[in-house]
Structure formats: C-alpha cells, structure tokens
N, C-alpha and C positions, 0 to 999 in steps of 0.2 A: 597537618604536620605529618611528614613521612619519615619512616624509619629506614635507614640505609642498611641493608643486610651485610653481615660479616662473612668472609670466606673461611676464616680459621676458627674452628670450634674447640681448639685445644687450649683455650684460655677462659678466664671468668667471663660471665656475661657482660659484655660492654657494647654499647651501641651509640650511634650518633643520629640526631634528628635535625631537620631543617625547620627553623622558625623564621619565616620571611627570608631575609638575607643572611641570617645568622646560622652558624653550625653549632649546635649544642651537643656536648659530649656528656654521656651519662654512663655510670658503671655501678657495680654492686658494692663498692666500698673503696675508700682511700682517696687520695688526692688525684683528681682527674687531670691527666696530662694528655691533651687531645690533639690529634692530627687527623685530617679528613680521611685519608685512606690508610695511614698508619695510626691507629687509635692507641694512644699511649696512656696507660694508667700507672700509678705508682707500683702496682704489683705485677704488671705484665705488659706485653705488646700484642695487640691483635692486628695481624697483617692484612691490610687490604679491605676492599669492599667492591661490590659490583657496580656501584654508581658513586661518582665523586662529585660533590658540589664544587663549583668554581670558587676559589678563594682569591680575593683581590685585596690590595692594600686599602686600609680604611682612613680616608681623610688626608693622606699625604703621599708624596711621590716615593718611588722605590729608591733605594740607595744607589748612587752612581758607581760605587765600587763593589760590584757583585762579587760574592765569594764563590769559589769553585767547589764542585763535589769531588769525592775521591777520584783520583786519576787525572784531575785537572788542576792540581795545585793545592795549597793549604786551605783548609776550611775553618781553622780555629781563629778566634778573636785574640789579638795580642793580649798577653797577661796584664791585668789591671786596667784595661781600657774599657770603654763603653761602646755600645752599638745602637744603630737605629733599629727600633723594633716596631713593626706594623701592628697596631692594636685595634681592637674593636670588631673584627670579623669573627673571631672565635670566642665562645664563652664556655665555661665549665661548671657543671653541677657536681658538687662533692658530697659523698656519703657522710663524711664526718665534719661537723662544725669545728672551727679552730680559732674563733675570734676571742673568746674569753679565757680567763685563767682557769675556770672550771672545766672548759673544754680540753685544755692542755692536760690537766690532771686526770680527767676522766678517760682520755683516749690515747695519750702519748706514753711511750715506754721510757724514753730518754730525751733530754734536752741537751744540746751540745753546740759548741762553737765549731764551725766547719769552714773549709776553704774548697772552692771548686778548682781542681788542679788540671782538669782536662775535659774535652768534649769530643765525641766521635759521631759523625753523621751515620744515621741508619739508612742505607740505600733505598731509593724508591722501588716500587714493584715494577715488573716488566710492563704491565698494563698502563701504569702511570707514565712511564717513559714513552711508550707508544702514543699515549694520549697527549703527551707534552704538557701535562699539568698534574700537580699533586703536592704532597708535603713530605718533608724529610725530617725525621725525628733526630734526637740527640741521645746518646748514652753519656751520662755525666759521671766523671770520676771525682769522688768526694773524699778529702782527707779530714779526719776528725782531729781537730786541734786540741780540744779539751772537753771533758764532760762538765755540765753545769748542774744537772739534776737527774735523778733516776727515781721512778715511782717505787715506793717502798715494797710493793707486791711483785715487782719484776725481778726475775732471776737471770734472764738472758743478757749477757754482757754485750755492750756495743763494741764492734771491732774497730781497728784503727783506720779502716777505709771502707767505703761502701760505694755502690754504683746503682743508679736508677735512671729511668728514661724521662725525657721532658720534651717540651716544645722545641722546634728547630727552625726550619725554613719552609717557605712555599715557593713553588716555581710555576710559571705559566708561560710556556714557550720553551726556549732552549734552557738547559741546565744553568747556563751562565746568568740567567735572569733571576735566579733565586734570591729571596730576601727573607730576613728573619721575621717570624710572626709569633705573637704571644697573646696573653690575656691581660686585661687591666687589673690593677690592685694587688700585684705581687711581683717580686723580683723575677727577672728572666733567668738568672743564675749564669753569670758569665765567668769564665776562668780568671783566676787571679783575685777574685773578691771573696770576702769572708761574710758569713751569715750565722745568725743564731737560728737553730732549727729544732722543732719538736718532732721527734722521730718515732715511728711505730713499726713494729714487726708485722708485715703484711703476709698473711698466710691464707690460702684458699682451700676449698674442698670440705665443706661441712658434711660430716658423716650422715648418711641417709638422704642427702639432698644433692648428690653428685650425679650429673647427667652421664649416662654410660658412654656417650660419645666424647665427653670432655676428659682432659688430662689435668692432673694437679699442677698448678703453676708453681715454680720454685719460690719459696718464701724468701723475703729479704727486707731490709730496713729502707724506709722512704719517709719523706715529710708527711705529716698528718693532714695538712691542708694548706691553702693559700695563706691563711692568717698565721700559720706556724712557721713562716720563713721571714726572718727579720734581718735587714742589712746590718752589718757590723764592721764597717771599714774604719776602725779606730774609735767610733762612738756608736753605741747601741741605737739603732734606728736610722743611722746615716750610712749611705753607701749606694750600691746599685739597686735601682728599683725601676721596673719596666724598661730596663736597658740604659737608663740615664741616672745621673747623680741626684740624690735627694738628701736633705738634712733631717727629714722626719718622715719615715715611710708610713706612719700611722696617722698623719695629720687629717686625712679625710675619712678615717675609719668611723664606724658608728659608735654610739655610746657603749661603754663597757669593754671596749677593745683592749686586750692585754698588750698588743703590739703598740698601741698609742700610749698606754700607761708607762711602758718601759723606756720610752725615748729619753736618751741622755743618762740613763741609769747604768748600773754595773751588772755583771753576771751574778755577783753575790746577791744583789737585790732580787734578781729573777729567781734564784734558788730559794730565798727566804719566802717569796710570795707563793711559790709552788709548794714548798714544804709546809707552810702554815695552812694553805688551803687543803692539802691532803690530810693533814692532821685533824683539821676541824670537821672533815666529812669523809670518813673511811670508805664510804660507799662509792666514792669517785674513783673507780678503777674498772677496766674492762677485763673480762675473763680471758685466760690464755686459750689458744686454740684457733681454729680457722674462723675468719671473719664471717659474721652472719649467724653463727651458732648460738649466740647469747642475746640476740635481739638488737644488736647494734646496727 
C-alpha cells in the first residue's frame, strides 16, 4: 500500500492510498469526499498530489454525452434529472459512523431537508491538464428547506444555505472525455433533488496539536457521513441514489440502519426517533470545538 503525498499542507491531514486497483481516501474527520488529485473532504480541499493513480470507469462504458469543463459549455446536470455515475473505482473511509440513530444523535448538530440548487466544477491542476488525466471536484450549493431536528446541546444555528465539496468527474485524455465518478452506497447529490441530511459543523485545528506549517481550515456545515444522506424526492428514502432513481435507498443497508428504518416515514417520525434517543442517553453528544480534541 503506497501513500500518495499531498502538495498543499494548508489543510487537515488528508491522504489517499492505493489498495490494488482502488483509490482509498482517508482523512482526520468527517465525510470523505475524495478525488485522486483533488482530495475532497467535507471540511476542506487538498489540492493535488505528486502522483496520480489512473481512474477508469468500473464495469460500464463512459457516457456518450460528455459534459464540458468551464469554458467549453455547461457542466451542470439539468435540474431534477439523473446522471450516469461510474462506481466502484473510488472508496472512502469516514472518520464518523453515520448508519445508526445513535450515530446521528452522537455526531450530528442538525438534521434538515435540503435541496441541491447548484454545482460548480473545481478546475483540475496544471499538472493534471498536462498529464491529460485527473479528477474534477464539485462545489455544491445547498438550500435548507426546513429543519427537522437539532441536538439539544447545540447552540450554533443552521444557516439558510450552505456549500461543501463533493465528488465530480474524472477525465482520461481530452477534457471532453470526462465522466461522473462516485462511490457506492450514497447519493451522488444532483441539482434539483431533495435529501434529508444529518449535518455537522466541521472545525479543525485542535489547540496544542496544530502543525506549525498548517493553516486552520475555515469551518462550515457538511454531511456527517454517507449514511447521513437520504433521498427525499416526495417520499423519505426515495429519489436520487448513486445517480439513479431508487424507491428505497436503505434496502441494502446492514441491520440497524437508520436510513433503512425511515423508508416511507415522515420527517416528524425522524424527529421523534432522534429526540427520544437523545433524551434516553444524554451522553450521546460531541463536544463543541475543533474535531479530534475530544477523542472523536
């Protein structure tokens, strides 16, 4: 297993490792949103690396209608539509578990209904362009439709809109060859679709443990983990998942999955489950302050 070095040290410690034909993204905390040379995590972007693993489509052909990068036409998916997503090449290791109701109560600040209202490509690095292969991340614009639940110990309010970075595209050859790439088991987050999200305030820079060469990454809200994003296009659990339509996003989840349990339920039901769980075990909360300072 080889660790691919990062060029930019002004972000939390994030790295990528090759395991056979896979590229595994690891970070110090949060939902790992990974790209081979643009390593995206919910709290930051680490630009580039000195070595880039080749990323190829897994199991299926590339889309025949390639989308252009900035300067070559629109790169956005039409609102409310779906997209062909190449899955299986990237995997993500997340610092926070997000599959159970206890995970949500323990690690999330807010749970809300949100709509993805826009996506903007993050341009590839010069070395990727010259190498004619790499990955292009996305900056997502999220509108908060309504709050569903807030942890009783949280005082930071959820703003009406948030932004965070996520998977985007890969290209191998000309820019026009780019295709969307993601990981299995979670929504790709396409514009026009609505989701239920467990959100956490991601803050870095634990006092006494800050590398002198690092800079503190701006704090912001982002999803807790892959299991904390649930499609909600009219019915909870139904909607965009892995770029396609699904009637039950949690149908293949392991036992104890909160996402599976909420299929077909209402947001009021979600509120009740979270509120009851928090009341029954007051210890289920994380301490305010930078991630990693309280053993999380």
